[in-house]
C-alpha positions in Angstrom: 94.6 83.4 -31.7 95.9 82.9 -28.2 97.1 86.1 -26.5 99.3 85.7 -23.5 99.7 88.6 -21.1 102.9 88.7 -19.0 103.1 90.9 -15.9 106.3 91.2 -13.9 106.1 90.6 -10.1 108.2 92.9 -7.9 110.4 91.3 -5.2 109.4 92.3 -1.7 111.8 94.3 0.4 112.5 91.6 3.0 113.0 88.9 0.4 115.3 91.2 -1.7 117.5 91.7 1.4 117.7 87.9 1.9 118.6 87.3 -1.7 121.3 90.0 -1.7 122.8 88.3 1.4 122.9 85.0 -0.5 124.7 86.8 -3.4 127.2 88.3 -0.9 128.0 84.8 0.5 128.4 83.6 -3.1 130.9 86.3 -3.8 133.0 85.1 -0.9 133.0 81.6 -2.4 133.9 82.9 -5.9 130.7 81.8 -7.5 128.2 83.6 -9.6 124.7 84.4 -8.4 121.9 85.4 -10.8 118.5 86.6 -9.7 115.5 86.5 -12.1 112.2 88.1 -11.4 109.0 86.1 -11.6 105.9 86.9 -13.6 102.2 86.2 -13.9 101.2 84.9 -17.3 97.5 85.1 -18.2 95.7 83.8 -21.3 93.4 86.6 -22.6 89.6 85.8 -22.5 90.1 82.8 -20.2 90.4 82.2 -16.5 93.8 80.5 -16.9 96.9 82.0 -15.4 100.3 80.8 -14.3 102.5 82.3 -11.6 106.2 81.9 -12.4 108.2 82.2 -9.2 111.4 84.3 -8.7 114.5 82.3 -9.5 118.0 82.4 -8.1 120.7 80.5 -10.1 123.9 79.4 -8.3 126.5 77.3 -10.1 123.9 76.2 -12.7 121.4 75.0 -10.0 118.0 76.8 -10.0 116.2 77.6 -6.8 112.6 78.8 -6.8 111.8 81.6 -4.4 108.3 82.8 -3.5 107.2 86.1 -1.9 105.2 84.4 0.7 
């Protein structure tokens, strides 16, 4: 049985401010802005892991955002 462990990644303060600014600009343009947190997925008892980046979705277009 494969066990996948999912851990949420927090968005850093400076990155959060930038993303909130993007959402404010989107509100002036009457568009929707959705921010989704990233995560780390690890398969138990292996050395495999996957870092899923933060995502911001504007008008159906997905932009990947990293903390670094």
